[in-house]
C-alpha positions in Angstrom: 112.0 71.3 109.2 110.0 74.4 108.4 106.3 73.5 108.6 104.8 76.2 106.5 106.2 78.1 103.6 104.2 81.2 102.7 104.5 82.4 99.1 103.5 86.0 98.7 103.6 87.4 95.1 103.7 91.1 94.9 102.6 93.3 92.0 101.1 96.8 92.6 100.3 96.1 96.2 102.6 98.5 97.9 99.7 100.0 99.9 98.7 96.7 101.4 101.9 94.6 101.5 103.1 95.7 104.9 99.8 94.7 106.5 100.0 91.3 104.7 103.6 90.6 105.9 103.0 91.8 109.4 99.9 89.5 109.7 102.1 86.5 108.8 105.3 87.3 110.6 103.4 88.5 113.7 101.8 85.2 114.3 102.9 83.3 117.5 104.4 80.4 115.4 108.2 80.0 114.8 108.6 77.3 112.2 107.5 79.2 109.1 109.2 81.0 106.3 107.9 83.7 103.9 109.0 83.9 100.3 108.1 87.3 98.8 108.2 87.3 95.0 108.4 90.8 93.5 106.9 90.2 90.0 108.8 93.2 88.6 106.3 95.5 90.2 106.4 99.1 89.0 105.7 100.4 92.5 107.7 99.9 95.7 106.5 96.4 96.5 109.9 95.0 95.8 111.6 97.4 98.2 109.1 96.5 100.9 110.0 92.8 100.5 113.7 93.6 100.6 113.2 95.7 103.7 111.4 92.9 105.6 113.9 90.3 104.5 116.7 92.4 105.9 115.2 92.5 109.4 113.6 89.1 109.7 115.5 85.9 109.0 112.3 84.0 108.2 111.7 86.2 105.2 113.3 85.9 101.8 112.8 88.3 98.9 112.9 87.2 95.2 113.2 90.0 92.6 112.1 89.1 89.1 113.6 91.1 86.2 110.4 90.8 84.1 106.7 90.6 84.9 105.6 86.9 84.6 102.1 87.1 86.2 100.6 85.7 89.3 100.7 82.0 88.5 104.3 81.8 87.4 105.3 84.1 90.3 103.7 81.6 92.7 105.6 78.8 90.9 108.9 80.6 91.4 108.1 80.9 95.1 107.1 77.2 95.3 110.4 76.2 93.8 112.2 78.0 96.6 110.0 76.7 99.4 111.4 74.4 102.0 108.3 73.9 104.2 106.3 70.8 104.5 103.2 72.8 103.5 102.8 75.8 101.2 100.4 78.6 101.7 99.9 81.0 98.8 98.8 84.3 100.2 98.1 87.3 98.0 100.0 90.5 98.9 96.8 92.6 99.3 95.1 90.1 101.7 96.1 89.4 105.3 95.8 86.7 108.0 93.5 86.9 110.9 95.3 87.4 114.2 96.2 84.3 116.2 94.9 82.0 113.5 98.2 80.2 112.8 98.4 78.1 116.0 95.1 76.4 115.1 96.3 75.8 111.6 99.5 74.3 112.8 97.7 72.1 115.3 95.4 70.7 112.7 98.3 70.1 110.2 100.2 68.2 112.8 97.2 66.2 114.0 95.9 65.0 110.6 98.7 65.5 108.1 96.3 66.3 105.2 97.3 66.7 101.6 95.1 69.8 101.5 93.8 71.9 104.4 91.0 74.3 103.5 90.5 77.3 105.8 87.7 79.8 106.0 87.9 83.5 105.0 85.8 86.7 105.0 85.5 89.3 102.3 86.6 92.6 103.8 85.2 95.6 101.9 86.5 99.1 101.6 84.0 100.3 104.2 85.3 97.7 106.7 82.2 95.6 106.3 82.8 91.9 106.1 80.8 89.1 104.5 81.3 85.4 105.2 82.3 82.8 102.8 80.2 79.8 101.8 81.8 77.5 104.4 78.8 77.5 106.6 76.5 76.7 103.7 78.7 74.0 102.2 79.4 72.3 105.6 76.4 73.0 107.9 78.0 70.5 110.2 81.7 71.2 110.3 83.7 68.1 109.3 85.9 68.4 112.4 89.3 66.7 112.2 88.1 64.0 109.8 89.9 64.0 106.4 88.2 62.8 103.2 88.5 62.5 99.4 86.7 64.8 97.1 84.4 62.0 95.8 83.2 61.4 99.3 82.4 65.1 99.9 81.9 66.6 96.4 80.1 69.6 97.9 83.7 70.8 98.8 83.8 72.1 95.2 81.4 74.8 96.1 84.0 76.5 98.2 85.8 79.4 96.6 88.4 78.0 94.2 91.3 80.3 95.2 94.8 79.2 96.1 95.0 81.3 99.3 92.2 79.5 101.2 94.1 76.2 101.3 97.4 74.9 102.5 98.9 72.2 100.3 101.5 69.6 101.2 104.6 70.5 99.1 105.7 66.9 98.4 102.2 66.1 97.2 102.4 69.0 94.7 105.8 67.7 93.5 104.6 64.1 93.1 101.5 65.1 91.2 103.3 67.8 89.1 100.7 70.4 90.0 101.6 74.0 89.2 100.0 77.3 88.3 99.3 78.1 84.6 100.0 81.6 83.2 97.1 84.0 82.6 94.2 85.3 84.5 92.0 83.0 86.6 95.0 80.9 87.3 93.5 79.5 90.5 91.0 77.5 88.5 93.5 75.1 86.9 95.4 74.7 90.2 92.8 74.5 92.9 90.4 72.0 91.4 93.1 69.5 90.3 94.6 69.7 93.8 91.3 68.7 95.3 90.7 65.9 92.7 94.2 64.4 93.3 94.2 64.7 97.1 93.7 61.5 99.2 93.4 63.5 102.4 91.4 66.8 102.5 90.9 68.6 105.7 88.6 71.5 106.6 89.4 74.0 109.4 86.2 75.9 110.3 88.2 79.0 111.3 88.4 82.4 109.6 92.1 82.7 108.7 92.2 85.0 105.6 90.8 88.5 105.1 90.1 88.7 101.4 90.4 92.4 100.6 87.7 93.7 98.2 89.7 96.5 96.6 88.0 99.6 95.4 90.6 100.1 92.6 93.3 98.0 91.1 91.8 94.5 91.2 91.3 92.5 88.0 87.7 91.7 89.1 87.1 95.5 88.6 89.0 95.7 85.3 87.0 95.4 82.1 88.6 93.8 79.0 89.2 90.8 76.8 91.5 89.1 79.3 88.5 87.8 81.1 88.2 85.3 78.2 91.2 83.6 79.7 88.9 81.9 82.2 88.0 79.5 79.3 91.6 78.5 78.9 91.9 77.7 82.6 88.8 75.5 82.6 90.0 73.7 79.4 93.2 72.8 81.3 91.1 71.2 84.1 89.0 69.1 81.7 92.0 68.1 79.6 93.7 67.0 82.8 90.6 64.9 83.7 90.8 63.3 80.2 94.4 62.4 80.9 93.6 61.0 84.3 90.9 58.8 82.8 88.2 56.8 84.6 89.7 57.5 88.0 88.0 60.9 88.0 85.0 60.3 85.8 82.6 60.3 88.8 83.8 63.9 89.5 83.0 65.2 86.0 79.3 66.2 86.7 80.2 68.3 89.7 83.1 69.9 88.0 81.0 70.7 84.9 78.4 72.4 87.1 81.1 74.5 88.7 82.5 75.5 85.3 79.1 76.7 84.0 78.5 78.5 87.3 81.8 80.2 87.1 81.4 81.3 83.5 78.0 82.8 84.3 79.4 84.6 87.3 82.0 86.3 85.2 79.5 87.1 82.5 77.0 88.5 85.0 79.6 90.8 86.6 79.1 94.2 85.0 82.6 95.3 85.9 84.4 92.6 83.9 82.8 92.0 80.4 82.1 95.0 78.2 78.6 94.9 76.7 79.9 94.5 73.1 81.9 91.4 74.2 79.0 89.6 76.1 77.5 87.8 73.0 80.9 86.3 72.2 81.5 85.3 75.8 78.1 83.7 75.9 78.8 81.8 72.7 82.0 80.4 74.2 80.0 79.2 77.2 77.6 77.4 74.9 80.5 75.8 73.0 82.1 74.6 76.2 78.7 73.3 77.4 78.5 71.1 74.3 82.1 70.1 74.4 82.5 69.0 78.0 78.9 67.9 78.9 79.3 64.6 80.8 77.6 61.6 79.1 75.2 61.1 81.9 74.4 64.8 82.4 75.0 66.8 85.5 73.1 68.2 88.6 71.8 71.5 87.1 70.5 74.0 89.7 66.8 74.8 90.1 65.0 78.0 89.6 66.4 81.0 87.8 69.9 79.6 87.8 68.7 76.4 86.2 67.0 78.5 83.5 70.3 80.2 82.7 72.0 76.8 82.3 69.2 75.7 79.8 69.5 78.9 77.8 73.3 78.4 77.6 72.8 74.9 76.4 70.4 76.1 73.7 72.6 79.1 72.7 69.8 81.6 73.2 71.8 84.8 73.9 68.9 87.2 73.1 66.6 85.5 75.6 69.3 85.3 78.2 70.1 89.0 77.8 66.5 90.1 78.0 65.8 88.0 81.1 69.0 89.4 82.7 67.8 92.9 82.1 64.4 92.1 83.5 65.8 90.5 86.6 68.1 93.4 87.2 65.2 95.9 86.9 63.2 93.7 89.3 66.0 93.8 91.9 66.4 97.5 91.6 62.6 97.9 92.2 62.8 95.7 95.2 65.7 97.5 96.7 63.9 100.8 96.1 60.8 99.5 97.8 62.7 98.3 100.8 64.5 101.6 101.1 61.2 103.5 100.9 59.7 101.3 103.6 62.6 101.9 106.0 62.6 105.6 105.3 61.1 107.7 108.1 60.2 111.3 108.2 63.5 113.4 108.2 64.5 114.8 111.5 63.7 118.4 112.3 66.2 120.7 110.7 68.6 122.2 113.2 67.8 125.7 111.8 66.3 127.2 108.7 69.0 127.8 106.2 69.7 131.5 105.9 68.3 132.9 102.7 71.7 134.3 101.9 73.4 130.9 102.0 70.7 129.5 99.6 71.2 132.4 97.2 75.0 131.8 97.3 74.6 128.2 96.5 72.4 129.0 93.6 74.9 131.6 92.5 77.6 128.9 92.6 75.5 126.5 90.5 75.0 129.3 87.9 78.8 130.0 87.8 79.4 126.3 87.1 77.6 126.8 83.8 80.2 129.4 82.7 83.4 128.3 81.0 86.4 127.2 83.1 88.9 130.0 83.5 92.0 128.4 81.9 94.4 130.7 83.7 92.9 130.5 87.3 94.3 128.4 90.1 92.7 128.4 93.5 94.7 127.5 96.6 93.7 126.6 100.2 95.2 125.1 103.3 93.9 123.7 106.6 90.3 124.5 106.0 90.9 128.0 104.9 93.1 128.9 107.9 95.5 130.9 105.8 98.5 131.0 103.5 100.7 128.0 104.5 102.1 124.6 103.9 102.5 122.7 100.6 100.0 124.8 98.7 101.9 128.0 99.6 105.2 126.5 98.3 103.5 125.4 95.1 101.9 128.9 94.7 105.3 130.5 95.0 106.9 128.2 92.5 104.0 128.7 90.1 104.4 132.4 90.2 108.0 132.0 89.1 107.7 129.1 86.6 104.1 129.6 85.3 103.4 133.4 85.5 100.5 132.9 83.0 98.6 131.1 85.8 96.7 133.5 88.1 96.7 132.2 91.7 94.0 133.1 94.2 93.9 132.0 97.8 90.8 131.1 99.9 90.9 132.2 103.5 88.6 132.7 106.4 87.6 136.2 107.3 89.5 136.0 110.6 92.7 134.8 108.8 92.9 137.5 106.2 95.7 139.2 108.1 98.0 136.1 107.5 98.0 136.5 103.7 101.3 138.0 102.6 101.2 141.4 100.8 100.7 141.0 97.0 98.9 137.6 97.3 95.4 137.7 95.8 92.6 136.1 98.0 88.9 135.7 98.4 87.1 135.3 101.7 85.4 132.0 102.2 81.6 132.1 101.9 81.4 135.3 99.8 80.2 135.5 96.2 83.9 135.9 95.1 84.7 132.6 96.8 81.9 130.7 95.0 82.9 132.3 91.7 86.5 131.3 92.1 85.7 127.7 93.1 83.3 127.3 90.1 85.6 128.8 87.5 89.1 127.6 88.5 91.1 125.3 86.2 93.3 124.1 89.1 92.3 123.6 92.7 95.2 123.0 95.2 94.6 122.1 98.8 96.3 120.1 101.6 92.9 118.9 102.9 89.6 118.3 101.0 87.5 121.0 99.6 83.9 121.1 101.1 81.3 118.6 99.8 79.5 121.3 97.8 82.5 121.7 95.5 81.9 120.0 92.2 84.5 118.4 90.0 84.1 120.1 86.6 85.3 118.5 83.4 88.6 120.0 82.5 89.4 121.1 86.1 92.4 119.6 87.9 92.4 118.9 91.7 95.7 118.6 93.5 95.8 117.1 96.9 99.1 117.9 98.6 98.4 116.4 102.0 100.0 117.9 105.0 102.3 115.4 106.5 103.9 111.9 106.3 101.4 109.7 108.3 102.3 108.1 111.6 98.7 107.7 112.7 96.3 105.8 110.4 94.3 107.9 108.0 91.3 107.7 105.6 89.6 104.3 105.3 92.1 102.7 107.7 90.5 104.7 110.5 87.4 102.5 110.3 89.3 99.9 112.3 89.9 102.4 115.1 86.5 103.8 115.8 87.6 105.7 118.9 89.6 108.1 116.7 87.0 108.2 113.9 83.9 109.4 115.7 81.6 111.2 113.3 83.6 110.4 110.2 81.6 109.9 107.0 83.7 107.4 105.0 81.4 107.3 102.0 81.6 111.1 101.8 85.3 110.9 102.2 85.6 108.7 99.1 83.4 111.0 97.1 85.8 113.8 97.9 88.8 111.6 97.1 87.3 110.8 93.8 87.8 114.5 92.8 91.6 114.2 93.1 93.6 114.2 89.9 97.0 114.3 91.7 98.2 113.3 95.1 101.5 114.7 96.2 103.6 112.3 98.2 106.8 113.1 100.2 108.3 109.6 100.0 107.6 106.0 99.1 106.1 105.2 102.5 103.5 108.0 102.2 102.6 106.8 98.7 102.0 103.3 100.0 99.8 104.5 102.9 97.8 107.0 100.8 97.1 104.2 98.2 95.6 102.1 101.0 93.8 104.9 102.9 92.5 106.8 99.9 91.9 104.2 97.1 90.9 106.1 93.9 92.1 106.7 90.3 94.4 109.8 91.0 98.0 110.0 89.8 100.6 110.1 92.6 103.4 112.7 92.3 106.1 111.2 94.6 108.3 114.3 94.4 109.1 115.3 98.1 107.2 117.9 100.1 107.1 121.4 98.5 106.9 123.0 102.0 110.3 121.4 102.8 112.1 123.1 99.9 112.7 126.1 102.1 114.4 124.0 104.7 116.9 122.9 102.1 117.5 126.3 100.4 117.5 128.5 103.5 120.9 130.3 104.1 122.7 130.9 107.3 121.8 134.6 107.0 118.1 133.8 106.8 118.3 131.6 109.9 120.1 134.4 111.8 117.4 136.9 110.7 114.6 134.6 111.8 116.2 134.0 115.2 116.5 137.7 115.6 112.9 138.4 114.7 111.8 135.8 117.3 114.1 137.3 119.9 116.5 134.4 120.0 120.1 135.0 120.7 122.8 133.5 118.3 124.3 131.4 121.2 121.1 130.2 122.7 120.1 126.5 122.4 116.5 126.5 121.1 114.3 123.5 121.7 111.0 123.3 119.8 108.2 121.2 121.4 105.5 120.2 118.9 103.1 117.5 120.0 100.3 116.2 117.8 96.5 116.3 118.4 94.6 113.5 120.1 91.2 113.7 118.5 90.1 110.8 120.5 91.1 112.5 123.8 89.9 116.2 123.6 91.8 118.3 126.1 94.6 115.8 126.6 97.9 117.4 127.5 101.1 115.2 127.6 102.9 115.5 130.9 105.3 118.3 130.2 106.9 120.9 132.6 108.6 123.7 130.7 110.4 125.0 133.8 112.0 121.7 134.7 113.2 121.3 131.1 114.7 124.8 131.1 116.5 123.9 134.3 118.2 121.1 132.5 118.9 123.1 129.4 120.7 125.8 131.5 120.7 129.5 131.1 121.4 129.4 127.4 118.3 127.3 126.8 115.1 128.6 125.1 111.9 126.7 124.6 109.3 127.2 121.8 106.0 125.4 122.2 103.7 124.9 119.3 100.4 123.1 119.6 98.6 121.3 116.7 96.6 123.6 114.5 93.5 122.3 116.3 94.8 124.2 119.3 93.7 121.6 121.9 96.9 122.2 123.9 97.2 126.0 123.9 100.0 127.0 126.2 97.7 129.5 127.9 96.2 126.5 129.7 99.6 126.3 131.6 101.3 129.6 132.0 105.0 129.0 132.6 106.8 131.0 135.3 109.8 131.9 133.1 108.0 133.6 130.2 111.2 135.1 128.9 112.7 131.8 128.0 109.4 130.1 126.9 107.4 131.2 123.9 104.0 129.9 122.7 104.5 129.9 118.9 101.2 128.1 118.1 100.0 131.2 116.2 103.2 131.6 114.1 102.1 131.6 110.5 104.9 129.4 109.1 106.1 126.4 110.9 109.1 126.2 108.6 110.5 129.3 110.3 110.4 127.5 113.6 112.1 124.4 112.2 114.9 126.6 110.9 115.6 128.4 114.2 115.4 125.3 116.4 118.4 123.3 117.4 116.4 120.3 118.7 112.8 119.1 118.0 110.8 117.3 120.6 107.6 115.7 119.2 105.5 112.6 119.7 103.5 111.2 116.7 103.5 114.4 114.6 104.5 114.6 111.0 106.8 117.4 112.2 109.6 114.8 112.7 109.7 114.0 109.0 110.0 117.6 108.0 112.5 118.5 110.6 114.6 115.5 109.7 115.4 117.3 106.5 117.6 119.6 108.5 119.6 116.7 110.0 119.4 118.1 113.5 118.6 116.2 116.8 115.0 114.9 117.2 113.6 113.4 120.4 110.4 111.3 120.3 108.6 111.9 123.5 105.9 109.3 123.7 104.5 109.0 127.2 101.2 107.5 125.9 102.5 105.4 123.1 100.7 102.1 123.8 97.4 103.8 124.5 97.7 105.9 121.4 98.8 103.0 119.2 95.8 100.9 120.3 93.2 103.7 120.3 94.2 105.8 117.3 96.1 103.3 115.2 99.5 103.8 113.7 101.4 102.8 110.5 104.7 102.2 112.1 106.3 102.1 115.5 108.1 105.4 116.0 109.7 104.1 119.2 111.3 101.1 117.3 112.2 103.1 114.1 112.7 106.6 115.5 114.4 109.6 114.0 116.6 109.9 117.1 116.4 109.4 120.9 113.2 108.2 122.5 111.7 109.0 125.9 108.5 107.4 127.2 108.3 109.5 130.4 109.1 113.1 131.3 111.9 111.9 133.6 113.4 110.0 130.7 113.2 113.2 128.6 115.0 115.2 131.2 117.7 112.5 131.5 118.3 112.6 127.7 119.0 116.3 127.8 121.1 116.2 131.0 123.2 113.2 129.9 123.7 114.2 126.3 121.6 111.4 124.8 119.7 113.8 122.6 122.5 113.7 120.0 124.4 110.6 121.0 126.0 108.3 118.4 123.0 106.0 118.6 120.6 108.9 118.1 122.6 110.1 115.0 122.6 106.6 113.5 118.8 106.3 114.0 118.4 109.8 112.4 120.4 108.8 109.3 118.4 105.7 108.8 115.2 107.7 109.2 116.4 110.4 106.7 117.3 107.8 104.2 113.9 106.3 104.4 111.7 109.4 104.5 113.7 112.5 103.3 115.5 111.3 100.1 113.4 113.4 97.8 113.6 116.6 99.8 116.2 118.4 97.6 114.7 121.8 97.4 112.9 121.2 94.0 109.7 119.5 95.1 107.4 122.4 94.4 109.1 122.9 91.0 108.4 119.3 90.1 104.7 119.7 91.0 104.4 122.9 88.9 106.1 121.5 85.9 103.9 118.4 85.9 100.5 120.0 86.9 100.6 123.5 85.4 103.0 123.1 82.5 102.2 119.5 81.5 105.8 118.4 81.5 106.7 114.7 82.0 107.2 113.5 85.5 110.7 113.8 86.9 112.1 112.0 89.9 113.4 113.8 92.9 117.1 113.7 93.4 118.3 112.0 96.6 119.0 114.4 99.4 122.7 115.2 99.5 123.8 116.8 102.7 120.3 118.1 103.3 120.6 120.5 106.2 123.9 121.4 107.7 125.2 119.4 110.5 125.8 122.5 112.6 123.1 123.8 114.9 120.7 126.5 113.8 122.6 129.1 115.6 125.6 128.4 113.3 124.3 127.3 110.0 121.5 127.6 107.4 118.9 125.1 106.4 121.1 123.4 103.8 123.2 123.8 100.7 121.9 125.6 97.7 
């Protein structure tokens, strides 16, 4: 018999759901099942559940045809559960590693009706705060089980469904289920504790309770917070039905009810100011309605004063005191901050007078009207004209000629700007004027911190790759690869985004988690890949000729990624030995990451005629089009090149070290776009034995393309322009159909028109 059934409802949690499911299915315990309930989620949560169910027999996916809410969704999962115990885990939370063996051991040793487990609140900045477990139980109860009336302090633990495992037959016998509406945990968790004969406590952190920056109901203002009253009314009506058997629990439950009401009222992110008097009035009404005949243990101090004001219905006094207390707290925090403040460190250098004048000039330009026809473009920290912004720029010139596009480039990269493209040089007065006046700002990285988001301006973040390695806030868990990162500053920059361009559903999910903010996602494919789809055979022949590549030569492109945590690292790679395997018709192009930490000049090959360092080539799409095979490791190049449907080899000699130190979103060796080599000898064997384009490699590539390249149909840039510049409704990308000809680059173009 299955011991634990996990019920995981999913609604708008696509950015976190994979981490949740991995944390459960990756535990070293076999006799579990996971029932994922897609509550008609408008994002890709349902697809993620289906994906996991297809590859793990312990997982089942339930797809609902209408949104029913968290409580009913949990009930649906409960009805399908077969385990002895049920654990309701929210799709945006996750289990602590290796916690499940201890849970299983305690369940089997004590057979409780309810087992309470500890949790931590995990915040966006990776800080954690403990629960009240230590305060409620200064001395852990150990394996002893108890009834609620014997340990009423148990009620002070957070009343959520996910911090407790409940015996399924006990729920059935008691008829305990979740009610609809917000705060549904209240009318489930408290009755469960009241009805249980055997309550256990495991003093072990098992759940990471994610404190989301956006998207949580606790950060959503509105009238639905009044539904907390309905849930508590259910609790007390149930106590009325149960009669004298639970009368001794009424005082403690009443105190919890008033505490909870005041917590909701006191949270400035839930109740709008104009609704607070009505909310307070309802608290007063419930205080009078449900007050136990013998009273209740009201708290002391300021909290007790709040309870007395509620009982008397004195909203004005309550509101005035709340304002006074908040002002006092602000003053105390300010004083503590001033006390800790020390004299600022010596400045590294006196800011040049010219820089100061330019910043003043920028601030003055911000006071001028926004130029409704100006769009500013940039890529890779002003390194030149390239990537998604360049593709959007070209589409905008064709579809929205009324928009004037201007590029920002560094002085040393001016020569990369194509003829006829307007530009300004970074750091000049023209640069600051363009940044201040632009209606649209398009970039594949963030603009500098000094850039201000003006009312009426539109910031478009295109990104520059589908992520393998963890990004944004997720890097906090991998400090080796995040040295010097300012995550608070990162979020301030992310808050400027109006649109985030996404290449595929997977990227959308990861960006939502790594960069939580209020932007709109444009899941339309990658604009830079349009060219890979639309390129003709004639264009490919021309590019090969320009690069000195013969029509019958087999061209291999090697494009490894950057190891920011290992400056100067070079993967073991011997161009001459690979050329020996490729034979006389083989040519090798090597392109380092744009950070140039592996410039080929550090290792001059003997056969320079057949090896080219193309790190400085202005458009990587040219290199994809001329290459017959791509060798890469953890670079986003694999996702772009897969559009062409040509052989890809993942060469990952340091996979385990990279995964542990830098952090990754998925295992490219387990779900690769083609063949995999983990040593240079293996890489040579793949080429010598034909494994580069074997049947297994082609099958892996097709799966990869279906997952990551379905939107790359040659119209991604057009979709961005129509939505952002022309204000047209969003349109979905068409599935890729025959994207990239099957023939090698020497024989075909990038794909059909």
